[in-house]
N, C-alpha and C positions, 0 to 999 in steps of 0.2 A: 718665760722659758729661757730667755737670753741670759738670765742671771742664774739659772739652775743647771744649764748644760755642763756636764762633766762632774756634777756634785757627788754622784755615787762613787766614782773613781777617786775623787779627792778625799772623801771620808775613809774609803778603804785603804788608801795609800798613807795618809797622814794621821788618821785616828784622832781628830780634834775632840777635846773634852766638852766644848760648848760651841754654840753658834747663835747668831742674831737672827731673829725672825720677826715678821711684821704681824703675826697672829691673824693672818687672813683666812678666809674661808673659800678661796677661789676653787672653782670646779673646772675640770677639763671639758670645755665645750667645743673643742676643735679636734680635727683628725690629725694625729701624728704620722699616719701613713703618708700623708701628702706634705709633711713638714720636714725641715732640716734638723729638728730637735729629736732627742732620744726619749721615748716614752718611759724607759727604765729609770731615767733621771727624775721624771715627773713622779712616778710611783714611789721612788725612794724618798723624795722630798715630802710627799704626802704622808709616808710612814713616820718621818721625823716630826712633821707638823702636828700630826694627830695623836702623838703620844703625850704622856705626862711631861710637863715642862721640867720636872726634876729628874727625868730619866737620863741615861747616858747615851749619847752626849746631851748635856743640859741645854734646853732651849731658852734663850734669853730674848725678851721682848722689849721694844722701845716704842712707846705710843706717841703719836703726834701731839706736840705741845709740851712734852716733858723736857725739863731743862737739866735736872740732875738725876743721875741714876746711881743707885747703890746696889751692888751685886754681891750676893752671898754665894761663894763658891764652895 
């Protein structure tokens, strides 16, 4: 969550056309009511993560061990 906090506001403000993602399948197994993080940012990230990689914004992934990346935008 420390990398996601504020992400919804960032996307709303700047409207990026793509973003890097690790293609994880992390599930929320902690309580945000007791946390300093915003659950709305988590839900926003999940909606981005769980959509088609070609949607807008485009989800770009880089897997461990990859050296060269070619991106078609």
